[in-house]
Structures are given as structure tokens and as C-alpha cells.
DODREN-911474 format. One record per residue (C-alpha): x, y, z; residue in three letters; residue number from 1. Coordinates in Angstrom, 3 decimals. Example, Ala and Ser with C-alpha at 12.3 -4.5 7.8 and 13.67 -1.06 7.14 Angstrom:
BEGIN
          x          y          z   residu   num
     12.300     -4.500      7.800      Ala     1
     13.670     -1.060      7.140      Ser     2
***
This chain:
BEGIN
          x          y          z   residu   num
    -11.417     19.488    -32.327      Met     1
    -11.363     18.214    -28.649      Glu     2
    -13.484     14.792    -30.784      Asp     3
     -9.656     14.607    -32.890      Asn     4
     -7.176     15.177    -30.242      Lys     5
     -9.325     12.688    -28.123      Lys     6
     -8.920     10.273    -31.318      Ser     7
     -5.084     10.260    -32.420      Gln     8
     -4.739      9.674    -28.080      Asn     9
     -5.859      5.787    -27.989      Gln    10
     -4.410      2.969    -29.938      Leu    11
     -6.356     -0.799    -31.408      Asn    12
     -4.870     -3.286    -30.192      Ile    13
     -5.375     -6.746    -31.701      Glu    14
     -5.306    -10.168    -29.457      Leu    15
     -5.224    -13.168    -31.796      Ser    16
     -7.084    -16.210    -30.768      Glu    17
     -3.896    -18.055    -29.767      Glu    18
     -2.825    -15.047    -27.408      Met    19
     -5.557    -15.093    -25.824      Ala    20
     -5.438    -18.013    -24.958      Glu    21
     -2.069    -17.517    -22.937      Gly    22
      0.610    -19.489    -21.780      Val    23
      1.278    -20.495    -18.641      Tyr    24
      4.082    -19.875    -16.082      Ser    25
      5.139    -21.571    -13.102      Asn    26
      8.387    -19.570    -12.296      Leu    27
      9.964    -16.559    -13.604      Ala    28
     13.206    -15.250    -14.221      Ile    29
     14.690    -12.301    -14.433      Ile    30
     18.066    -10.639    -15.272      Ser    31
     19.292     -7.614    -17.022      His    32
     21.793     -5.394    -17.974      Ser    33
     22.541     -1.593    -18.306      Pro    34
     19.945     -1.471    -21.869      Ser    35
     17.722     -3.294    -20.895      Glu    36
     15.725     -6.308    -18.695      Phe    37
     14.903     -9.931    -19.758      Val    38
     11.975    -11.830    -17.619      Leu    39
     10.939    -15.616    -18.512      Asp    40
      9.035    -17.292    -17.531      Phe    41
      8.943    -20.782    -17.408      Ile    42
      6.545    -24.044    -16.711      Arg    43
      7.795    -26.354    -14.556      Ile    44
      6.053    -30.353    -14.091      Met    45
      6.129    -31.987    -10.693      Pro    46
      8.592    -34.761    -11.019      Asn    47
     10.469    -33.644    -14.246      Val    48
     14.396    -32.182    -13.925      Pro    49
     14.550    -30.062    -16.989      Lys    50
     12.029    -26.920    -17.706      Ala    51
     10.783    -25.424    -20.644      Lys    52
     11.483    -21.350    -20.597      Val    53
      7.961    -21.121    -22.808      Lys    54
      8.381    -17.113    -23.157      Ser    55
     10.371    -14.673    -22.899      Arg    56
      9.357    -11.164    -23.120      Val    57
     12.374     -7.897    -23.219      Ile    58
     11.630     -4.390    -21.928      Leu    59
     13.585     -1.108    -21.967      Thr    60
     14.621     -0.704    -17.769      Pro    61
     12.183      2.396    -17.442      Gln    62
      9.201     -0.187    -18.956      His    63
     10.275     -2.439    -16.454      Ala    64
      9.581     -0.702    -13.577      Lys    65
      6.285      1.081    -15.121      Arg    66
      5.376     -2.965    -15.561      Leu    67
      6.607     -3.001    -11.372      Leu    68
      4.127      0.331    -10.737      Gln    69
      0.999     -1.644    -12.784      Ala    70
      1.372     -5.243    -10.951      Leu    71
      1.751     -3.236     -7.828      Ala    72
     -1.715     -0.878     -8.517      Glu    73
     -3.153     -4.034     -9.609      Asn    74
     -1.779     -7.111     -7.112      Val    75
     -3.195     -3.815     -4.189      Lys    76
     -6.625     -3.551     -6.464      Lys    77
     -6.670     -7.391     -6.552      Tyr    78
     -6.437     -7.255     -2.580      Glu    79
     -9.631     -4.766     -2.493      His    80
    -12.244     -6.931     -4.581      Gln    81
    -10.885    -10.277     -2.951      Phe    82
     -9.323    -10.581      0.243      Gly    83
     -4.781    -10.444      0.551      Met    84
     -2.791    -13.076     -2.148      Ile    85
     -1.378    -15.501      1.534      Glu    86
      2.536    -15.919      0.613      Glu    87
      4.089    -19.332      1.832      Pro    88
      7.086    -19.879      3.216      Glu    89
      8.871    -21.162      0.392      Gln    90
     12.362    -22.645     -0.258      Pro    91
     14.683    -19.984     -2.699      Pro    92
     14.572    -22.682     -5.630      Phe    93
     10.561    -24.552     -6.373      Pro    94
     10.263    -27.909     -4.814      Pro    95
     11.298    -30.460     -8.781      Met    96
      8.412    -32.943     -7.070      Ser    97
      5.069    -31.920     -6.046      Phe    98
      4.012    -34.476     -3.881      Asn    99
      2.816    -36.610     -6.674      Thr   100
      4.225    -39.617     -7.267      Pro   101
      6.352    -40.882     -9.812      Lys   102
      4.914    -41.652    -13.471      Ala   103
      6.119    -45.143    -14.812      Gln   104
      4.974    -46.449    -18.202      Ala   105
***
């Protein structure tokens, strides 16, 4: 009976090859309403004044809070293993230039 209960609590999660590659993001914008949180993950490129949302995740407020707690726990574990994550002082909005020369055609 215990084995049956254990198998009922398991969840098989599939990860396609395309999804396993992931999406790089260097900016996240979070907005919310009374019923949901919306996380937009964006990639800003050097010297390009336009950026696209690469992924959008919509969560219930309860799930957003659980994600916050899980992320905080994992950052703590990461820092315990690899050391403190440094947070350099940053302007309120990411710079549009990464100190690289402008591309020329």
C-alpha cells in the first residue's frame, strides 16, 4: 500500500530538446494584477535600442510567492557552495551600450 501511495505522489515531467536549450535573458520585467503575476524575460543587445520579450511566464499570486521562496532558497544554497554573488551598483535601467564599439556595415 505504501508503494501505491508513493507512486501516486510522483509526477513525470517531460523536457523537449528545444526547451532544454533554454532562453538567455538579461532583463526581467514583472507586472501583476489581483489575479496573476506576469514575468517577461528580455534580452538586451549592445548598441541596439530595441529589445524583444523572449519568454513570458504567467503565475498565480500563490505560485509567484512559492517561486520567490524557492529562488531565495536556491540562491542561498548557491552562495554556500560558490561564495557570495556580488551585486555591482547599477543604474535604474540597464545601459543600452555594453562598452563595445558600434557595429558598422
